[in-house]
C-alpha positions as CSV (number, residue, x, y, z in Angstrom):
1,X,217.8,178.3,2.9
2,X,218.8,179.5,-0.5
3,X,221.5,181.8,-1.4
4,X,220.6,185.2,-2.9
5,X,219.8,184.9,-6.7
6,X,220.6,187.3,-9.6
7,X,217.2,188.4,-9.5
8,X,217.6,189.4,-5.8
9,X,220.7,191.5,-6.9
10,X,218.6,193.1,-9.8
11,X,215.9,194.1,-7.5
12,X,218.0,195.3,-4.8
13,X,220.0,197.6,-7.3
14,X,216.7,198.9,-8.8
15,X,215.4,199.8,-5.1
16,X,218.6,201.6,-4.3
17,X,218.5,203.4,-7.7
18,X,215.1,204.8,-6.8
19,X,216.3,205.6,-3.1
20,X,213.4,203.0,-1.8
21,X,214.8,201.9,1.7
22,X,215.6,198.0,1.6
23,X,215.3,195.4,4.2
24,X,215.6,191.5,3.6
25,X,213.6,189.1,5.4
26,X,215.0,185.6,5.4
27,X,212.1,183.3,5.7
28,X,211.7,179.6,7.0
29,X,214.4,180.0,9.2
30,X,213.1,177.3,11.6
31,X,214.3,174.9,8.8
32,X,217.9,175.7,9.5
33,X,220.2,175.5,12.5
34,X,221.3,178.6,14.5
35,X,224.8,178.0,13.1
36,X,223.5,177.8,9.6
37,X,221.2,180.8,10.3
38,X,224.3,182.8,11.3
39,X,226.1,181.8,8.0
40,X,223.0,182.9,5.9
41,X,222.8,186.1,7.3
42,X,226.5,186.9,6.8
43,X,226.5,185.4,3.4
44,X,223.2,187.4,2.5
45,X,224.9,190.5,3.9
46,X,228.1,190.3,2.0
47,X,226.8,189.1,-1.2
48,X,223.9,192.0,-1.3
49,X,226.1,194.5,0.4
50,X,223.7,195.0,3.2
51,X,224.3,195.8,6.8
52,X,223.3,193.1,9.2
53,X,220.6,195.5,10.8
54,X,218.9,195.3,7.2
55,X,218.5,191.6,7.5
56,X,215.6,190.1,9.4
57,X,215.4,186.2,9.9
58,X,211.9,185.2,10.2
59,X,209.5,182.0,10.8
60,X,206.0,182.2,10.3
61,X,205.6,178.7,11.9
62,X,207.7,179.4,15.1
63,X,207.3,183.2,15.2
64,X,211.0,183.6,15.4
65,X,211.9,187.1,14.4
66,X,208.4,188.2,14.4
67,X,208.7,191.0,17.1
68,X,211.9,192.4,15.8
69,X,210.5,192.7,12.5
70,X,207.2,194.3,13.5
71,X,209.0,196.6,15.9
72,X,211.1,197.8,12.9
73,X,208.4,198.1,10.5
74,X,206.2,200.1,13.1
75,X,209.3,202.5,13.9
76,X,209.8,203.0,10.1
77,X,206.2,203.8,9.5
78,X,205.9,206.1,12.5
79,X,209.0,208.0,11.3
80,X,207.8,208.2,7.7
81,X,204.4,209.6,9.0
82,X,206.3,212.3,11.1
83,X,208.3,213.4,8.3
84,X,205.1,213.8,6.0
85,X,203.4,215.6,8.9
86,X,206.5,218.0,9.3
87,X,206.5,218.7,5.3
88,X,202.9,219.9,5.8
89,X,203.8,222.4,8.2
């Protein structure tokens, strides 16, 4: 509902500088229309130089986006665990 702030850009720069993977979770998306959501995702992607795949619209109230976010996080954690296991071999 709110555009990215300077502090968001600073945090993103810090994370990228330290090679920390980044995703953006847009919360409370149940408060805006689908059309506005599409605009918000595009605006955030453009403003913060993120790929649309890095942006997850989410609503705790309605559950919108929950499955996609949980799937992404589960896949990411499984991949990270596999990489760690491979390093130990």
